[in-house]
C-alpha positions as a printed NumPy array, in Angstrom:
array([[  36.277,  -82.2  , -106.167],
       [  37.73 ,  -85.586, -105.268],
       [  39.987,  -83.981, -102.677],
       [  37.01 ,  -82.132, -101.171],
       [  35.213,  -85.495, -100.878],
       [  38.127,  -87.155,  -99.166],
       [  38.489,  -84.145,  -96.727],
       [  34.774,  -84.172,  -95.947],
       [  34.698,  -87.974,  -95.491],
       [  37.842,  -87.719,  -93.369],
       [  36.303,  -85.074,  -91.141],
       [  32.951,  -87.058,  -91.058],
       [  35.108,  -89.942,  -89.59 ],
       [  37.953,  -88.263,  -87.534],
       [  35.819,  -85.667,  -85.551],
       [  33.473,  -88.365,  -84.15 ],
       [  36.457,  -90.542,  -83.39 ],
       [  38.107,  -87.667,  -81.615],
       [  34.9  ,  -87.165,  -79.577],
       [  34.515,  -90.836,  -78.693],
       [  38.397,  -90.864,  -77.783],
       [  37.902,  -87.786,  -75.618],
       [  34.939,  -89.385,  -73.698],
       [  36.727,  -92.553,  -73.256],
       [  39.678,  -90.719,  -71.769],
       [  37.331,  -88.893,  -69.367],
       [  35.804,  -92.241,  -68.395],
       [  39.315,  -93.538,  -67.612],
       [  39.64 ,  -90.567,  -65.171],
       [  36.301,  -91.773,  -63.352],
       [  34.63 ,  -88.537,  -64.383],
       [  30.915,  -88.325,  -63.613],
       [  28.363,  -87.179,  -66.127],
       [  30.225,  -88.389,  -69.241],
       [  27.746,  -88.643,  -72.283],
       [  28.913,  -90.814,  -75.237],
       [  28.13 ,  -88.818,  -78.525],
       [  27.112,  -90.226,  -81.848],
       [  25.282,  -93.342,  -80.6  ],
       [  22.486,  -92.721,  -82.992],
       [  24.676,  -93.039,  -86.116],
       [  23.966,  -96.135,  -88.12 ],
       [  27.583,  -96.826,  -89.223],
       [  30.765,  -98.216,  -87.533],
       [  31.079,  -94.974,  -85.583],
       [  27.646,  -95.42 ,  -84.194],
       [  28.448,  -99.073,  -83.208],
       [  31.7  ,  -97.903,  -81.582],
       [  29.712,  -95.3  ,  -79.676],
       [  27.15 ,  -97.745,  -78.615],
       [  30.104, -100.079,  -77.335],
       [  31.572,  -97.103,  -75.452],
       [  28.172,  -96.561,  -73.899],
       [  27.941, -100.152,  -72.679],
       [  31.604,  -99.7  ,  -71.384],
       [  30.439,  -96.512,  -69.491],
       [  27.54 ,  -98.359,  -68.009],
       [  29.63 , -101.341,  -66.85 ],
       [  32.042,  -98.777,  -65.161],
       [  29.218,  -97.09 ,  -63.396],
       [  27.804, -100.233,  -61.923],
       [  31.249, -101.317,  -60.77 ],
       [  31.768,  -97.958,  -59.255],
       [  28.377,  -98.233,  -57.522],
       [  29.162, -101.772,  -56.232],
       [  32.537, -100.568,  -55.167],
       [  31.037,  -97.64 ,  -53.263],
       [  28.575, -100.051,  -51.513],
       [  31.155, -102.368,  -50.584],
       [  33.309,  -99.492,  -49.213],
       [  30.344,  -98.17 ,  -47.37 ],
       [  29.76 , -101.641,  -45.785],
       [  33.285, -102.133,  -45.043],
       [  33.428,  -98.644,  -43.425],
       [  30.229,  -99.355,  -41.376],
       [  31.726, -102.863,  -40.247],
       [  34.893, -101.163,  -39.207],
       [  33.032,  -98.568,  -37.289],
       [  31.062, -101.181,  -35.583],
       [  34.251, -103.171,  -34.706],
       [  35.863,  -99.949,  -33.442],
       [  32.784,  -99.308,  -31.355],
       [  32.81 , -102.809,  -29.96 ],
       [  36.435, -102.543,  -29.078],
       [  35.915,  -99.256,  -27.458],
       [  32.95 , -100.613,  -25.53 ],
       [  35.082, -103.632,  -24.524],
       [  37.917, -101.417,  -23.439],
       [  35.536,  -99.25 ,  -21.325],
       [  33.997, -102.282,  -19.741],
       [  37.548, -103.567,  -18.854],
       [  38.549, -100.21 ,  -17.402],
       [  35.278, -100.151,  -15.516],
       [  35.986, -103.604,  -14.091],
       [  39.623, -102.566,  -13.099],
       [  38.258,  -99.34 ,  -11.397],
       [  35.569, -101.229,   -9.624],
       [  38.141, -103.968,   -8.344],
       [  40.668, -101.035,   -7.285],
       [  37.499,  -99.367,   -5.453],
       [  36.664, -102.776,   -3.744],
       [  40.378, -103.328,   -2.794],
       [  40.568,  -99.741,   -1.445],
       [  37.342, -100.047,    0.644],
       [  38.383, -103.466,    1.913],
       [  41.805, -102.017,    3.003],
       [  40.05 ,  -99.176,    4.762],
       [  37.731, -101.437,    6.483],
       [  40.53 , -103.703,    7.738],
       [  42.418, -100.538,    8.887],
       [  39.454,  -99.315,   10.718],
       [  38.571, -102.859,   12.259],
       [  42.416, -103.085,   13.486],
       [  42.182,  -99.444,   14.847],
       [  38.972,  -99.936,   16.673],
       [  40.202, -103.32 ,   18.094],
       [  43.224, -101.724,   19.486],
       [  41.308,  -98.756,   20.713],
       [  38.816, -100.978,   22.45 ],
       [  41.547, -102.84 ,   24.225],
       [  42.972,  -99.514,   25.344],
       [  39.587,  -98.454,   26.579],
       [  39.102, -101.837,   28.33 ],
       [  42.528, -101.347,   30.257],
       [  41.689,  -97.73 ,   30.873],
       [  38.33 ,  -98.829,   32.677],
       [  40.525, -100.865,   34.954],
       [  42.81 ,  -98.016,   35.646],
       [  45.473,  -99.152,   33.468],
       [  46.546,  -96.086,   31.236],
       [  49.804,  -97.59 ,   30.046],
       [  48.436,  -99.169,   26.838],
       [  49.109,  -97.693,   23.355],
       [  47.827,  -98.692,   20.125],
       [  51.31 ,  -99.709,   18.883],
       [  50.334, -100.482,   15.216],
       [  51.441,  -98.598,   12.11 ],
       [  48.732,  -98.002,    9.799],
       [  49.016,  -97.378,    6.134],
       [  46.537,  -94.335,    6.522],
       [  48.145,  -91.261,    7.81 ],
       [  44.712,  -90.315,    9.371],
       [  44.932,  -93.361,   11.695],
       [  48.602,  -92.979,   12.397],
       [  48.048,  -89.412,   13.412],
       [  45.742,  -90.914,   16.142],
       [  48.243,  -93.378,   17.254]])
């Protein structure tokens, strides 16, 4: 009978301890939905279970805080990336606008030079002098074809 009492008492202690050990292991793996058993016991096992529940709640709060921090960092990084992309796009647009201005200024200067030379030729032709030539090399093949 004494042996049976020892076995029953041992099971009364070892099974709850094994359950609490198992849920603590699951908590260490960051498993969600872990329920701590035996919190309602009025003995040391119940006290251990209540302490494990407090530990679970602390882990949950820390995990939530970490997720909020991570979300904030992710949002901040996305905002930085967007700002950098916008700055890069603005810089590209400035370069393209400058290139367009340079292109149009060069075309305008070429056209001015061509029309000045052409006007000189017309002026001479009006006086009967058809010997004049444009005599300028242009950076534009269309104007060079006319010369």
